[in-house]
C-alpha positions as CSV (number, residue, x, y, z in Angstrom):
1,X,0.0,-0.2,0.0
2,X,1.2,3.5,-1.1
3,X,2.0,5.5,1.9
4,X,1.7,9.2,2.0
5,X,3.1,11.5,4.6
6,X,2.4,15.2,5.5
7,X,5.8,16.6,6.4
8,X,6.2,19.2,9.5
9,X,6.7,22.6,7.8
10,X,10.3,23.6,8.9
11,X,11.0,26.7,7.0
12,X,11.4,30.1,8.9
13,X,9.4,32.3,8.9
14,X,6.9,29.4,10.0
15,X,4.2,28.5,7.5
16,X,0.8,27.3,9.2
17,X,-0.6,26.0,6.2
18,X,-1.1,22.1,5.3
19,X,-1.6,20.6,2.0
20,X,-4.2,18.7,3.3
21,X,-6.8,19.1,6.1
22,X,-7.6,16.2,8.5
23,X,-11.0,15.4,7.0
24,X,-9.2,15.4,3.6
25,X,-6.8,13.1,4.7
26,X,-9.4,10.8,5.9
27,X,-11.2,11.0,2.5
28,X,-8.2,10.2,0.7
29,X,-7.5,7.5,2.8
30,X,-10.9,6.0,1.9
31,X,-11.1,6.8,-1.7
32,X,-7.4,6.3,-3.0
33,X,-6.8,3.2,-0.9
34,X,-3.6,4.7,0.5
35,X,-2.3,5.1,4.0
36,X,-1.8,8.8,5.3
37,X,0.6,9.7,8.1
38,X,0.9,13.2,9.7
39,X,4.3,14.0,11.0
40,X,3.9,15.6,14.3
41,X,3.8,19.6,14.4
42,X,2.8,22.4,17.0
43,X,2.6,25.0,14.2
44,X,-0.2,23.8,11.9
45,X,-3.4,25.6,11.8
46,X,-4.8,22.2,12.2
47,X,-3.4,20.6,15.3
48,X,-2.4,16.9,15.6
49,X,-5.5,16.0,17.5
50,X,-7.6,17.2,14.6
51,X,-5.8,14.3,12.6
52,X,-6.0,11.9,15.1
53,X,-9.7,12.5,15.7
54,X,-10.1,11.9,12.0
55,X,-8.5,8.4,12.3
56,X,-5.0,9.6,11.0
57,X,-1.8,8.4,12.4
58,X,0.5,11.2,13.8
59,X,3.8,10.1,13.9
60,X,7.4,11.6,14.4
61,X,9.1,10.1,11.6
62,X,7.7,9.8,8.2
63,X,10.7,8.1,6.9
64,X,8.7,5.0,5.7
65,X,6.6,7.0,3.5
66,X,6.8,7.0,-0.1
67,X,5.4,10.4,-1.1
68,X,5.9,13.4,1.1
69,X,3.6,16.4,0.9
70,X,4.8,19.8,2.1
71,X,3.9,23.5,1.2
72,X,7.2,25.7,1.6
73,X,10.8,24.5,0.9
74,X,11.9,21.7,3.1
75,X,15.0,22.3,4.8
76,X,18.2,20.6,3.4
77,X,18.5,18.3,6.6
78,X,14.8,17.5,6.5
79,X,14.8,15.9,3.0
80,X,14.3,12.2,2.9
81,X,16.5,10.6,0.5
82,X,14.9,8.4,-2.5
83,X,11.7,9.7,-1.8
84,X,9.0,11.6,-3.8
85,X,8.6,15.1,-2.3
86,X,6.2,17.7,-3.5
87,X,6.8,21.3,-2.5
88,X,7.0,24.5,-3.9
89,X,10.7,24.7,-4.3
90,X,11.3,28.0,-5.8
91,X,14.0,26.9,-8.1
92,X,12.4,27.2,-11.6
93,X,13.5,30.8,-11.8
94,X,17.3,29.9,-10.8
95,X,16.6,31.7,-7.3
96,X,19.8,32.2,-6.0
97,X,18.9,31.5,-2.2
98,X,17.8,27.9,-3.1
99,X,20.7,26.5,-5.1
100,X,22.2,24.4,-2.4
101,X,18.6,22.9,-2.2
102,X,18.2,21.9,-5.6
103,X,21.9,20.4,-5.5
104,X,20.8,18.5,-2.3
105,X,17.8,17.1,-3.8
106,X,19.6,15.9,-6.7
107,X,22.4,14.4,-4.4
108,X,19.6,12.5,-2.4
109,X,18.1,11.2,-5.6
110,X,14.9,12.5,-4.7
111,X,12.0,12.9,-7.3
112,X,11.0,16.7,-6.8
113,X,7.5,17.6,-7.8
114,X,6.8,21.4,-7.6
115,X,3.3,22.5,-7.1
116,X,3.7,25.6,-9.1
117,X,4.8,23.5,-12.3
118,X,1.6,21.0,-12.2
119,X,-0.3,22.3,-15.1
120,X,-3.1,21.2,-17.5
121,X,-2.9,20.4,-21.3
122,X,-3.6,24.2,-21.7
123,X,-0.5,25.3,-19.6
124,X,-3.0,26.5,-16.6
125,X,-1.9,25.6,-13.4
126,X,-4.2,22.8,-11.6
127,X,-3.2,23.6,-7.9
128,X,-2.5,27.0,-6.5
129,X,-3.1,29.5,-3.3
130,X,-3.6,32.4,-5.7
131,X,-7.0,33.0,-4.9
132,X,-6.2,33.5,-1.2
133,X,-3.4,35.9,-1.9
134,X,-5.7,38.1,-3.9
135,X,-7.9,37.9,-0.9
136,X,-5.5,38.7,2.1
137,X,-3.6,41.1,-0.5
138,X,-6.8,43.2,-1.2
139,X,-7.7,43.1,2.3
140,X,-4.4,44.2,3.7
141,X,-4.2,46.9,0.7
142,X,-7.7,48.4,2.0
143,X,-6.3,48.1,5.8
144,X,-3.1,50.0,5.0
145,X,-5.2,52.8,3.3
146,X,-7.2,53.3,6.4
147,X,-4.0,53.2,8.5
148,X,-2.3,55.6,6.5
149,X,-5.2,58.4,6.5
150,X,-6.7,57.2,10.0
151,X,-9.9,56.5,8.5
152,X,-11.1,53.3,10.1
153,X,-9.8,50.2,12.2
154,X,-10.3,46.9,11.2
155,X,-8.3,43.5,12.4
156,X,-5.7,42.2,10.4
157,X,-6.3,39.2,8.4
158,X,-4.4,36.7,10.5
159,X,-6.2,37.7,13.4
160,X,-9.2,36.4,12.0
161,X,-10.2,32.9,12.2
162,X,-11.4,32.3,8.9
163,X,-13.0,34.1,5.6
164,X,-16.3,34.3,7.2
165,X,-14.8,36.0,10.0
166,X,-12.8,38.4,8.2
167,X,-15.9,39.6,6.5
168,X,-17.5,40.7,9.5
169,X,-14.7,43.4,9.3
170,X,-16.1,44.7,5.9
171,X,-18.9,47.1,7.4
172,X,-16.3,48.8,9.2
173,X,-14.2,50.1,6.1
174,X,-15.5,53.7,5.5
175,X,-13.7,55.2,2.5
176,X,-13.7,58.4,0.6
177,X,-14.2,58.7,-3.1
178,X,-11.0,57.2,-4.0
179,X,-9.9,55.2,-7.2
180,X,-8.6,51.7,-6.5
181,X,-6.8,49.8,-9.6
182,X,-6.4,46.3,-9.7
183,X,-3.8,45.0,-12.5
184,X,-4.2,41.4,-13.6
185,X,-7.1,39.0,-14.7
186,X,-5.9,35.5,-12.9
187,X,-6.7,33.9,-9.5
188,X,-5.0,36.7,-7.6
189,X,-6.9,39.3,-8.9
190,X,-10.2,37.4,-8.5
191,X,-9.6,37.2,-5.1
192,X,-8.9,40.9,-4.5
193,X,-12.2,41.6,-6.5
194,X,-14.0,39.2,-4.0
195,X,-13.0,41.7,-1.2
196,X,-13.8,45.0,-2.8
197,X,-17.1,43.5,-3.9
198,X,-17.7,42.4,-0.5
199,X,-16.8,45.6,0.8
200,X,-19.2,47.3,-1.6
201,X,-16.8,49.3,-3.5
202,X,-18.4,50.0,-6.9
203,X,-16.7,48.8,-10.2
204,X,-16.2,51.0,-13.2
205,X,-14.7,50.2,-16.7
206,X,-11.2,51.2,-17.2
207,X,-12.4,54.3,-19.6
208,X,-14.6,55.8,-16.9
209,X,-12.1,54.8,-14.3
210,X,-9.7,57.4,-16.5
211,X,-12.0,60.0,-17.2
212,X,-15.0,60.5,-14.9
213,X,-15.1,61.6,-11.2
214,X,-17.3,59.9,-8.7
215,X,-18.9,60.5,-5.3
216,X,-18.0,56.8,-4.1
217,X,-15.0,54.8,-3.7
218,X,-14.6,53.0,-7.2
219,X,-12.2,50.2,-8.4
220,X,-11.3,49.2,-12.0
221,X,-9.7,45.9,-13.2
222,X,-6.5,46.5,-15.9
223,X,-5.4,43.6,-18.0
224,X,-2.5,43.7,-20.1
225,X,-3.9,45.5,-23.0
226,X,-5.0,48.4,-20.8
227,X,-1.5,49.6,-19.8
228,X,0.8,48.2,-22.6
229,X,0.9,49.1,-26.0
230,X,2.9,47.9,-29.2
231,X,6.3,49.9,-30.0
232,X,5.4,49.8,-33.6
233,X,1.6,50.8,-32.9
234,X,-1.0,48.7,-34.2
235,X,-3.6,46.7,-32.4
236,X,-2.8,44.7,-29.0
237,X,-2.4,41.0,-29.3
238,X,-2.2,39.3,-26.1
239,X,-0.6,36.1,-27.8
240,X,2.1,38.4,-28.9
241,X,2.5,40.0,-25.6
242,X,2.9,36.9,-23.8
243,X,5.5,35.6,-26.3
244,X,7.5,38.7,-27.2
245,X,6.8,41.1,-24.3
246,X,10.1,43.0,-25.2
247,X,8.1,44.5,-28.5
248,X,5.6,46.4,-26.2
249,X,6.2,49.5,-24.0
250,X,4.3,50.5,-21.0
251,X,1.3,52.8,-20.8
252,X,0.4,52.7,-17.2
253,X,1.1,56.3,-16.1
254,X,-2.4,57.6,-17.6
255,X,-4.0,55.5,-14.6
256,X,-1.4,56.5,-11.9
257,X,-2.6,60.2,-12.4
258,X,-5.7,58.9,-11.0
259,X,-5.4,56.1,-8.7
260,X,-5.1,56.4,-5.0
261,X,-4.7,52.7,-4.2
262,X,-2.7,50.2,-6.4
263,X,-3.3,46.3,-6.1
264,X,-0.6,44.7,-8.2
265,X,-2.1,41.1,-9.2
266,X,-0.7,40.7,-12.4
267,X,2.4,38.1,-13.4
268,X,5.2,40.2,-14.5
269,X,7.7,38.9,-17.0
270,X,11.2,40.6,-16.7
271,X,11.0,41.0,-20.2
272,X,7.9,43.0,-20.3
273,X,7.6,46.8,-19.6
274,X,7.7,47.9,-15.8
275,X,4.4,49.7,-14.7
276,X,6.6,52.9,-13.8
277,X,10.1,54.1,-12.9
278,X,11.2,55.8,-9.9
279,X,11.5,59.3,-11.6
280,X,7.7,58.7,-12.5
281,X,6.9,58.9,-9.0
282,X,8.7,62.2,-8.4
283,X,6.3,63.9,-11.1
284,X,3.7,66.3,-9.6
285,X,0.7,64.1,-11.4
286,X,1.8,60.7,-9.7
287,X,-1.2,60.2,-7.6
288,X,-0.6,56.8,-6.2
289,X,0.4,56.9,-2.4
290,X,-0.6,53.3,-1.2
291,X,0.4,50.2,-2.9
292,X,-0.7,46.4,-2.2
293,X,2.0,44.5,-4.2
294,X,0.7,41.0,-4.2
295,X,3.2,39.7,-6.7
296,X,6.0,41.2,-4.7
297,X,8.6,41.2,-7.5
298,X,11.5,42.9,-5.8
299,X,12.6,45.7,-7.9
300,X,10.6,44.6,-10.6
301,X,7.7,46.2,-12.5
302,X,7.1,48.4,-9.2
303,X,10.3,50.4,-8.3
304,X,9.1,51.1,-4.8
305,X,9.0,47.2,-3.9
306,X,12.6,47.1,-2.6
307,X,11.9,44.3,-0.2
308,X,9.3,41.7,1.2
309,X,7.3,42.7,4.0
310,X,6.2,40.2,6.6
311,X,3.0,39.2,8.5
312,X,4.5,40.8,11.6
313,X,5.9,44.0,10.1
314,X,3.4,44.3,6.8
315,X,4.2,47.8,5.6
316,X,6.9,50.3,4.9
317,X,7.4,53.6,3.4
318,X,9.1,54.2,0.0
319,X,11.1,57.5,-0.2
320,X,11.3,57.9,-4.0
321,X,13.7,60.9,-3.8
322,X,16.2,59.1,-2.0
323,X,15.3,55.5,-3.4
324,X,15.3,53.6,-0.1
325,X,12.9,52.3,2.6
326,X,12.0,54.2,5.4
327,X,9.8,53.5,8.6
328,X,6.4,53.1,7.5
329,X,3.7,56.1,7.9
330,X,6.5,58.7,8.4
331,X,6.1,61.0,5.5
332,X,3.2,62.1,3.5
333,X,5.4,62.3,0.4
334,X,6.5,58.7,0.6
335,X,4.6,55.7,-1.0
336,X,3.4,53.1,1.7
337,X,4.0,49.5,0.5
338,X,2.3,46.2,1.6
339,X,4.5,43.5,-0.1
340,X,4.0,40.5,2.3
341,X,5.3,37.4,0.5
342,X,3.3,34.9,2.1
343,X,-0.1,36.3,1.9
344,X,-2.2,32.9,2.3
345,X,-0.6,32.3,5.4
346,X,-2.8,34.8,7.1
347,X,-6.3,32.8,6.2
348,X,-4.4,29.5,6.6
349,X,-7.2,27.1,7.5
350,X,-9.4,28.2,4.4
351,X,-6.2,28.4,2.2
352,X,-5.4,24.7,3.3
353,X,-8.9,23.6,2.6
354,X,-9.1,25.2,-0.9
355,X,-5.4,23.6,-1.7
356,X,-6.2,20.3,-0.5
357,X,-9.6,20.2,-2.5
358,X,-7.7,20.8,-5.9
359,X,-5.1,18.2,-4.9
360,X,-7.7,15.7,-4.6
361,X,-9.4,16.8,-7.5
362,X,-6.5,17.3,-10.0
363,X,-3.4,15.6,-8.7
364,X,-3.8,12.6,-7.0
365,X,-6.1,10.8,-9.5
366,X,-3.0,11.4,-11.9
367,X,-0.5,10.4,-9.3
368,X,-2.1,7.3,-8.0
369,X,-3.8,6.2,-11.4
370,X,-1.0,6.1,-14.1
371,X,-0.7,10.0,-14.9
372,X,-2.1,9.5,-18.4
373,X,-2.1,13.0,-18.9
374,X,1.5,13.7,-17.9
375,X,0.5,16.2,-15.3
376,X,3.1,14.7,-13.0
377,X,5.8,13.7,-15.4
378,X,5.8,17.4,-16.8
379,X,6.0,18.6,-13.2
380,X,8.9,16.6,-12.2
381,X,12.0,18.7,-11.9
382,X,14.5,15.9,-10.6
383,X,14.5,12.3,-10.5
384,X,16.9,9.6,-9.6
385,X,19.9,11.9,-9.1
386,X,19.6,14.2,-12.0
387,X,17.4,17.0,-13.5
388,X,14.6,15.8,-15.9
389,X,14.7,16.7,-19.8
390,X,12.1,19.3,-19.2
391,X,14.1,21.3,-16.6
392,X,17.8,20.6,-18.1
393,X,17.8,24.4,-18.5
394,X,18.5,24.6,-14.7
395,X,21.8,22.7,-15.3
396,X,24.0,25.9,-15.1
397,X,22.3,26.9,-11.9
398,X,22.7,23.5,-10.5
399,X,26.3,23.8,-11.5
400,X,26.8,27.0,-9.9
401,X,27.7,28.7,-13.3
């Protein structure tokens, strides 16, 4: 019988999420004919006792399990040689800080399947925390705006038990007639939209957002075509933009002139235009003063995102004149930045429930029943001491070149 182990999260700062909730673990055991074990942990949002009450064995060691499920990167000394590990490895973009991790995974002959690379035939991810990043990120953006202008006081997301508890804070939000721009159209943006709709903020189209004045708070959703244009002129092509972003230039500044709060939710390709430059912020008509950067690309498309922030210390100020980070809420000329890089951790119970549902529906049937759609194969980065063919482009990264 195949044994699946849920590993104790070991990355610092701690992550309280789980890939499978207690009830889901029970369902998997009963429906897929596998044995599920849970490594004891005192930090999970679902305590050991919840798993035990669901009939799942809680153990100190999961070395005898065939498949190891986790959320964040596994510390090198906790990797189990020769096993199949699932986690977010943050290696596919050749991230410097995980170079030793990928080397150790290869040395230990681990089969690494990265949650981020699990996609269907259309290239769309089949499992993700994106919606929850959007929900918490937008909520944090509203919290930050209220904090900066002393408009209202609401609990932080991580102080709420779950999403339903978070929603009880929505009626406390009292905003003036500000304009909020969301970039992106995927899971993250849709999560952000849920929050703004829940608060009762009015949606307007990008044209009206630019040209009209309103007596109530409003928001718009900007897709790539709204703030990028071809260098040679002509009609915008989404396909061309994705395949050749270098053929485009940014056109976001028209929105920066009327936006009060920016919620950045769009994936950014480093070859694509940035939203704006530091010099743009210094212009008298640059209006944005609060940015919730859910994407958290450090010094990427948004120059004020100089570093990630944390759940415990979620905001900082960016001084555009000196191009440096300062203490939050210290100068009206600064931009206040919310760039927490692990947003779903603030609602860990809901995020885990959602993730586990996607795992049961989209991943486990392939993993345990032959992988006829090659979803697991295409997401396998390493196997038996080497990079797989699909990920050979990482070889210079592994070699330290």
